[in-house]
Each structure stands twice: as structure tokens, then as C-alpha cells.
C-alpha positions as CSV (number, residue, x, y, z in Angstrom):
1,M,-121.4,142.4,93.5
2,F,-122.7,145.0,95.6
3,D,-124.1,148.6,94.8
4,M,-123.5,151.3,97.7
5,S,-126.6,152.9,96.1
6,D,-128.8,149.8,97.0
7,L,-127.8,150.5,100.6
8,T,-129.2,154.0,100.3
9,M,-133.0,153.1,98.9
10,D,-133.5,151.2,102.0
11,I,-132.7,154.5,104.2
12,L,-135.2,156.9,104.9
13,S,-134.4,160.6,105.2
14,E,-133.9,162.0,108.7
15,S,-136.7,164.5,107.8
16,V,-139.3,161.2,107.8
17,P,-140.2,160.3,112.1
18,V,-140.9,157.1,113.1
19,L,-144.4,157.3,114.0
20,D,-145.7,157.5,117.4
21,E,-147.6,154.4,118.6
22,R,-150.8,155.9,119.8
23,G,-150.6,158.2,116.1
24,T,-150.2,161.8,117.7
25,N,-147.4,162.1,114.7
26,W,-149.4,160.4,111.9
27,P,-150.3,163.3,109.9
28,I,-146.7,164.7,109.8
29,F,-145.5,161.5,109.3
30,A,-147.8,160.1,106.6
31,I,-146.6,163.4,104.8
32,R,-143.0,162.9,105.2
33,F,-142.6,159.6,105.0
34,K,-144.9,159.6,101.4
35,T,-142.7,162.8,100.1
36,A,-139.7,160.1,100.6
37,V,-141.2,156.8,99.1
38,C,-142.1,158.8,96.4
39,A,-138.6,160.4,95.4
40,R,-137.5,156.5,95.3
41,G,-140.4,155.9,93.0
42,L,-142.2,153.6,95.2
43,W,-145.0,155.0,96.1
44,G,-147.6,152.7,93.4
45,H,-146.5,149.8,96.4
46,F,-148.3,151.8,98.7
47,D,-151.1,152.9,97.3
48,G,-151.9,150.0,95.3
49,T,-151.1,150.6,91.7
50,R,-147.7,149.2,91.2
51,Q,-149.2,145.4,91.8
52,K,-147.4,142.3,90.8
53,P,-146.8,141.2,87.1
54,V,-148.7,137.7,86.8
55,R,-147.8,135.5,84.0
56,P,-151.2,134.4,82.0
57,R,-152.2,131.0,82.9
58,P,-152.6,128.5,79.6
59,T,-156.1,127.6,79.4
60,G,-154.7,124.6,76.9
61,K,-155.5,125.8,73.4
62,I,-151.4,126.7,73.2
63,K,-148.8,126.3,75.8
64,A,-147.5,129.2,77.1
65,E,-144.1,128.5,76.2
66,E,-145.1,128.3,72.6
67,A,-147.2,131.4,72.4
68,V,-143.7,133.2,73.2
69,G,-142.1,134.8,70.4
70,T,-144.1,133.3,68.0
71,S,-147.4,135.5,68.0
72,T,-148.6,138.9,68.7
73,S,-149.3,140.2,72.5
74,D,-153.0,139.5,71.0
75,D,-153.2,136.1,69.7
76,V,-151.0,135.4,72.8
77,A,-153.7,136.7,75.1
78,E,-156.6,135.3,73.4
79,S,-155.2,131.5,73.5
80,L,-154.6,131.9,76.8
81,G,-158.2,133.3,77.9
82,N,-156.8,136.3,79.6
83,H,-159.0,139.4,78.4
84,D,-157.6,141.8,80.7
85,A,-154.1,141.7,78.4
86,L,-156.6,142.1,74.9
87,A,-158.0,145.1,76.7
88,S,-154.9,146.6,76.4
89,S,-153.0,145.2,73.1
90,S,-150.0,147.3,73.9
91,R,-148.9,144.8,77.2
92,S,-146.1,142.6,76.7
93,I,-145.4,139.2,78.1
94,V,-144.2,139.4,81.7
95,T,-140.5,138.4,82.1
96,E,-139.2,136.9,85.0
97,E,-136.9,140.4,85.2
98,E,-139.7,142.5,85.5
99,I,-141.2,140.3,88.3
100,F,-138.1,140.0,90.2
101,E,-137.9,144.1,90.0
102,W,-141.4,144.0,91.3
103,E,-140.6,141.9,94.3
104,R,-137.1,143.7,95.3
105,N,-138.9,146.7,95.0
106,E,-141.7,145.9,97.1
107,A,-139.4,144.1,99.5
108,I,-137.3,148.1,99.8
109,A,-140.8,149.5,99.9
110,R,-141.2,147.3,102.5
111,C,-137.9,148.2,104.4
112,L,-138.7,151.5,104.5
113,L,-142.4,151.2,105.9
114,I,-140.9,148.8,108.8
115,Q,-138.2,151.1,110.0
116,C,-140.5,153.8,111.1
117,L,-142.6,151.4,112.9
118,P,-143.3,151.3,116.5
119,D,-142.5,147.1,117.2
120,T,-146.5,146.8,118.0
121,I,-147.7,148.2,114.8
122,A,-144.6,146.4,113.1
123,L,-145.6,142.6,114.5
124,I,-149.4,143.5,113.0
125,T,-147.9,144.2,109.7
126,R,-146.5,139.8,109.0
127,E,-150.3,139.5,109.1
128,Y,-150.1,141.5,105.3
129,D,-148.9,140.0,101.9
130,T,-148.4,143.3,100.4
131,V,-147.1,146.8,101.2
132,A,-150.1,148.4,99.9
133,G,-152.6,146.2,102.4
134,I,-150.0,147.3,105.1
135,W,-150.5,151.0,104.4
136,K,-154.2,150.7,104.4
137,Y,-154.6,149.0,107.6
138,I,-152.0,151.8,109.0
139,E,-153.8,154.6,107.2
140,N,-156.9,153.3,108.7
141,E,-156.0,152.8,112.0
142,L,-153.9,155.8,112.9
143,T,-156.8,158.3,110.7
144,Y,-159.3,156.9,113.4
145,R,-156.9,157.3,116.2
146,S,-155.8,160.9,115.0
147,A,-159.4,161.6,114.9
148,V,-159.8,160.7,118.3
149,I,-157.0,162.6,119.9
150,Q,-158.2,165.5,118.3
151,A,-161.7,165.3,119.7
152,G,-160.5,164.9,123.0
153,M,-157.8,167.9,122.6
154,R,-161.1,170.1,121.1
155,T,-162.7,169.1,124.5
156,R,-160.2,169.7,126.6
157,F,-159.7,173.2,124.8
158,M,-163.1,174.0,125.2
159,Q,-163.4,173.4,128.9
């Protein structure tokens, strides 16, 4: 069934401007965009702290299907050779629902960002697999452009 709240998750507030192609409004865009995305609980997709959950791969000692539900998470992690999972014993086995939820939130995050980008920048984003990769590119590119524009303005002002 279609839930109307899903629709509002994909739409940004009117206070978030469309990013100017030259990056002249980058500072205010970045502040307002981050605020709107944080309000939706999606900022982790942009800064890379919300990584896609990955199922551990079996190493051959036991099958993953056999491990689920029959051992502790430490036993499963050790038998599957997942040393990262051993480091934090509080982690549980990743479910399909968790993967689906991450993918859905990643798609919402991408949608929120794409609607604010000029076409030229939006086309470049196709090269990136994650929203974090897209954001890093935009942040690096437009922070540089913004600095160049500010330097030019400062030079003109001093003349």
C-alpha cells in the first residue's frame, strides 16, 4: 500500500536552494541541505558513516545458513572469518530487511540531492555508486570553486 509519508521524505523544504552551477551559493546550500537531510536522519549516507550492511561470507568451516540461529554472533563471526564482527560482539547477523532499509534510504538520499543539482553536475553523479561518493565530489569541487570566486571578488574589491 502507498504511504503518503513516503512522498514527503523525497521532497526538500523550499528553504533549500537549487545549487548554482558555478557554486556561488555553495556555502548557504551546504548549510541548508545538511540541515534538511539531518532532519530526515539520512546524513550518514552523505558523510559515509552509514555504510551498506554486508552479510558475512562463509570460509568453508560452516555454511552461513547453518550458523544463523544456532550460534552466538561471536561463534558465527569466528567461523566465517569476519574479524571486524569479532571486534564488536554486540553486532548481530545482517538481515535482508536491514539491507533493504539501507538501500531505500540511500535511494531517498540520492533523490534529495539530485533534485537540488544543476543538470551538468547531476550527470557527473552517475559515475558514483554511493551518495557519500557524490557528496565528496560535490563538496571538493564546489569548495574549490567557491574559494576561487571569493578570491576574485576580493581582488576586484581591493582595486
